[in-house]
C-alpha positions in Angstrom: 72.3 -57.5 -26.8 74.3 -58.3 -29.5 77.6 -57.5 -27.9 76.7 -59.5 -25.3 76.2 -62.6 -26.5 79.8 -62.2 -28.6 81.5 -61.4 -25.2 79.7 -64.6 -23.6 80.7 -66.6 -26.7 84.3 -65.2 -26.6 84.6 -66.5 -22.9 83.1 -69.8 -23.4 86.2 -70.3 -26.5 88.4 -68.7 -24.2 87.5 -71.1 -21.6 87.6 -74.3 -24.0 90.9 -73.0 -25.2 92.2 -72.9 -21.7 91.0 -76.3 -20.7 92.5 -78.2 -23.7 96.2 -76.5 -23.2 95.9 -77.6 -19.4 95.0 -81.0 -20.4 97.3 -81.4 -22.9 100.3 -80.2 -20.4 98.9 -82.4 -17.3 99.1 -85.4 -20.1 102.6 -84.4 -21.1 103.8 -84.9 -17.3 102.3 -88.0 -17.1 103.5 -89.2 -20.2 107.0 -88.1 -19.3 106.2 -89.7 -15.6 105.4 -93.2 -17.2 108.4 -93.4 -19.7 110.6 -92.6 -16.4 109.1 -95.5 -14.8 109.5 -97.9 -17.9 112.9 -96.8 -18.3 113.7 -97.2 -14.6 112.8 -100.8 -14.5 
């Protein structure tokens, strides 16, 4: 039972970290697109 709770907690933390990393990647891409658009103007 304790190991099951540990695995569930570990997977939850891992999912959270992956979600944050993907969000940061998309925000970086969005920022680059906006900065490129501003430079073209």
